[in-house]
C-alpha positions as CSV (number, residue, x, y, z in Angstrom):
1,M,4.8,8.4,10.3
2,K,6.5,6.4,13.0
3,S,4.5,3.1,12.7
4,F,5.0,3.0,8.9
5,G,8.7,3.4,9.4
6,L,8.8,0.6,12.0
7,L,6.9,-1.7,9.6
8,L,9.4,-0.9,6.8
9,A,12.3,-1.8,9.0
10,A,10.7,-5.1,9.7
11,L,10.0,-5.7,6.1
12,L,13.7,-5.4,5.1
13,I,14.2,-8.7,6.9
14,L,12.1,-10.4,4.3
15,S,14.1,-8.8,1.4
16,G,17.1,-10.8,2.6
17,Q,15.4,-14.1,2.9
18,T,14.5,-16.8,0.5
19,S,10.7,-16.9,0.2
20,Q,8.7,-20.0,0.7
21,T,7.4,-21.8,-2.4
22,A,3.7,-21.6,-3.1
23,S,1.6,-24.7,-2.3
24,G,-1.2,-26.0,-4.5
25,G,0.6,-27.1,-7.6
26,A,1.1,-25.4,-11.0
27,A,-2.3,-23.7,-11.0
28,T,-1.1,-21.3,-8.2
29,K,0.7,-18.3,-9.8
30,R,1.6,-16.6,-6.6
31,H,1.3,-17.2,-2.8
32,L,1.5,-14.3,-0.4
33,V,1.1,-13.9,3.3
34,Y,0.5,-10.6,5.0
35,Q,0.6,-9.9,8.7
36,F,-2.1,-7.4,9.6
37,G,-3.4,-5.1,12.2
38,Y,-7.0,-4.0,12.1
39,N,-7.6,-0.7,14.1
40,T,-4.2,-1.5,15.8
41,A,-0.6,-1.8,14.8
42,V,0.7,-4.8,13.0
43,A,2.0,-7.3,15.5
44,T,2.6,-11.1,15.9
45,S,-0.1,-11.2,18.6
46,G,-2.8,-9.2,20.2
47,N,-6.4,-8.2,19.6
48,G,-7.1,-7.1,16.1
49,T,-4.0,-8.8,14.6
50,G,-3.5,-11.8,12.4
51,T,-2.4,-13.0,9.0
52,T,-4.0,-13.1,5.6
53,T,-3.0,-15.8,3.2
54,I,-3.5,-15.1,-0.5
55,D,-3.3,-17.4,-3.5
56,I,-3.5,-15.8,-7.0
57,S,-4.3,-18.2,-9.9
58,G,-6.0,-18.2,-13.2
59,P,-6.9,-16.9,-15.6
60,A,-10.7,-17.0,-14.9
61,G,-13.1,-17.4,-17.8
62,D,-13.5,-13.7,-18.5
63,G,-9.9,-12.8,-18.3
64,G,-9.4,-11.9,-14.7
65,L,-7.3,-13.8,-12.2
66,L,-8.7,-15.7,-9.2
67,V,-7.7,-14.3,-5.9
68,S,-8.4,-16.5,-2.8
69,A,-7.7,-15.2,0.7
70,S,-8.4,-16.3,4.2
71,D,-7.9,-14.2,7.4
72,H,-6.6,-15.9,10.5
73,W,-7.2,-13.7,13.5
74,W,-5.0,-13.9,16.5
75,N,-6.2,-16.2,19.3
76,T,-8.7,-18.1,17.1
77,V,-8.6,-21.8,16.5
78,R,-8.9,-21.7,12.7
79,A,-8.9,-19.2,9.8
80,R,-12.1,-17.6,8.5
81,A,-13.8,-19.0,5.5
82,T,-11.9,-18.4,2.2
83,N,-13.1,-15.6,0.0
84,T,-12.5,-16.0,-3.7
85,C,-12.9,-13.1,-6.1
86,E,-11.8,-12.1,-9.6
87,L,-9.1,-9.5,-9.9
88,Y,-8.6,-7.6,-13.2
89,R,-5.6,-5.7,-14.4
90,S,-7.2,-2.3,-13.5
91,G,-7.6,-3.3,-9.9
92,S,-11.3,-4.0,-10.2
93,V,-12.5,-6.8,-7.9
94,K,-15.6,-9.0,-8.5
95,C,-16.7,-11.4,-5.8
96,T,-19.3,-13.7,-7.5
97,Q,-18.7,-16.8,-5.5
98,A,-20.8,-17.2,-2.4
99,P,-20.8,-15.6,0.1
100,N,-19.6,-12.9,-2.3
101,A,-17.6,-11.4,0.6
102,I,-14.4,-9.5,1.2
103,S,-13.0,-8.6,4.6
104,P,-11.7,-5.1,5.4
105,I,-8.1,-6.5,5.2
106,Q,-8.7,-8.0,1.8
107,L,-10.4,-4.8,0.6
108,T,-7.1,-3.0,1.3
109,I,-4.9,-5.6,-0.4
110,F,-6.8,-7.0,-3.4
111,P,-6.9,-3.9,-5.7
112,V,-3.2,-3.1,-5.3
113,L,-2.2,-6.6,-6.3
114,A,-3.2,-5.7,-9.9
115,H,-0.2,-4.7,-12.0
116,S,-2.0,-1.9,-13.8
117,Y,-2.7,-0.2,-10.5
118,F,0.8,1.3,-10.6
119,T,1.2,2.0,-14.4
120,G,1.2,5.7,-13.7
121,L,4.4,5.4,-11.6
122,N,7.5,6.6,-13.6
123,A,11.0,5.3,-13.5
124,S,12.0,7.8,-10.7
125,A,8.9,6.9,-8.7
126,T,8.0,10.6,-8.5
127,S,4.9,10.9,-10.7
128,S,1.3,11.6,-9.8
129,W,-1.7,9.9,-11.4
130,T,-5.4,9.1,-10.9
131,H,-6.7,5.6,-10.9
132,R,-10.3,4.2,-11.0
133,F,-11.6,0.7,-10.5
134,T,-14.8,-1.0,-9.4
135,L,-15.6,-3.4,-6.7
136,Y,-18.5,-5.9,-6.5
137,A,-18.7,-7.6,-3.1
138,A,-20.3,-7.8,0.3
139,I,-18.0,-6.1,2.6
140,I,-17.7,-7.7,6.0
141,P,-18.1,-4.9,8.5
142,G,-15.5,-5.9,11.1
143,A,-13.5,-8.6,12.8
144,S,-16.6,-10.5,13.8
145,G,-19.2,-9.1,11.5
146,F,-21.3,-10.9,8.9
147,A,-21.4,-10.1,5.2
148,G,-24.6,-8.6,3.8
149,Q,-25.7,-8.4,0.2
150,P,-23.1,-7.7,-2.5
151,T,-23.2,-4.3,-4.1
152,S,-21.1,-2.4,-6.6
153,W,-18.7,0.4,-5.6
154,D,-17.0,3.0,-7.8
155,C,-13.5,3.7,-6.4
156,S,-11.3,6.6,-7.4
157,F,-7.8,7.5,-6.1
158,T,-5.2,10.2,-6.6
159,L,-1.8,8.7,-6.1
160,H,1.6,10.4,-5.6
161,G,5.1,8.7,-6.0
162,K,7.5,10.0,-3.4
163,G,10.5,8.3,-4.7
164,P,12.8,5.6,-3.3
165,I,12.6,5.0,0.5
166,K,16.0,5.7,2.0
167,N,17.9,2.5,3.1
168,A,14.9,0.4,2.2
169,G,16.2,-1.6,-0.7
170,P,13.8,-1.8,-3.7
171,Y,10.9,0.0,-2.0
172,V,9.4,3.3,-3.2
173,L,6.8,5.3,-1.3
174,I,3.4,6.0,-2.7
175,T,0.8,8.1,-0.9
176,G,-2.8,8.6,-2.0
177,S,-6.3,9.6,-1.2
178,G,-9.6,8.5,-2.7
179,S,-13.2,7.6,-2.3
180,L,-15.4,4.5,-2.5
181,D,-18.9,5.3,-3.7
182,Q,-21.6,2.6,-3.5
183,Q,-23.7,2.3,-6.6
184,G,-27.4,1.7,-5.8
185,G,-28.4,0.3,-2.4
186,T,-28.1,2.9,0.3
187,Y,-25.4,4.9,-1.5
188,L,-22.8,4.6,1.2
189,K,-19.5,6.3,0.8
190,A,-16.0,6.0,2.3
191,K,-13.0,8.3,2.2
192,S,-9.6,6.7,2.1
193,K,-6.0,7.8,2.9
194,I,-3.3,5.3,1.9
195,R,0.5,4.8,2.1
196,I,2.2,2.0,0.2
197,A,5.8,0.7,0.3
198,Y,5.9,-0.8,-3.2
199,D,8.5,-3.0,-4.9
200,P,8.4,-2.1,-8.7
201,A,10.5,-5.1,-9.6
202,A,8.5,-7.7,-7.7
203,R,5.3,-5.8,-8.5
204,V,3.9,-6.2,-5.1
205,P,3.2,-4.0,-2.1
206,G,5.4,-4.7,0.9
207,I,3.5,-2.5,3.4
208,I,0.1,-0.8,3.2
209,R,-1.5,1.5,5.7
210,E,-5.0,2.6,4.9
211,E,-7.4,4.8,6.9
212,R,-11.1,4.6,5.8
213,T,-13.9,6.8,7.1
214,H,-17.3,5.5,6.2
215,I,-20.2,8.0,5.5
216,P,-22.7,8.2,7.1
217,Y,-21.2,7.3,10.5
218,R,-23.4,4.5,11.8
219,S,-21.5,2.2,14.1
220,V,-18.1,1.4,15.6
221,Y,-17.3,-0.1,12.2
222,S,-17.5,3.3,10.5
223,N,-13.8,3.8,10.8
224,D,-11.2,1.3,9.6
225,V,-7.4,1.5,10.0
226,V,-5.7,-1.4,8.2
227,E,-2.0,-2.0,8.3
228,V,-0.4,-5.0,6.5
229,K,3.1,-6.2,6.1
230,L,4.3,-8.8,3.6
231,T,5.9,-11.8,5.3
232,Q,6.0,-14.4,2.5
233,D,6.0,-14.1,-1.2
234,S,6.5,-17.1,-3.6
235,G,7.4,-14.6,-6.4
236,R,10.7,-13.6,-4.7
237,H,13.8,-15.5,-5.7
238,H,17.2,-14.8,-4.2
């Protein structure tokens, strides 16, 4: 996929740089910044582009980590309100702080930040495995949408390690497909196809491209294509 390859080439610049230190004091365990494209390619400017800033801290009272993220869309004065959720080792996400929301960008990123999401990956990065997790959140339907009521989702993915990516440093390629099934409510569904450039040593995705098709088709927000590229990571030390 051409766009994925271009993203990877750009990501290699980060691998040779010293990352910025996380702000917020000792409570912050990791600070990440991803550049994103929503229904468009990742870029530094243009409609549908922006950055997502993520701080991971904790642990929370019930054993999860707190993940706080804010999307700053291109050509807007300020970032959107911060969404804070709990992230568990399995990749399950629970958004219990008002407005209980998660953006389409954060929906792509949050689960794969869990270390156990990739435990099925073998040393040669060529294994296949299935992974299930749950999501409790109000999913914001688009760049300018408003969150509704939070509901629970059962998420299941089949993932395939494709091995190291040639001339891409530490990154390995993982492809997958899966489904997101709403539990209760109107029983909505979504089908997903995902490609991840993953760094097993840093334990963080460098690039993600996810295509989601929502069922039933109800509006222009029924299809999402989310691309993200890591631009800052406080966990990298060179």
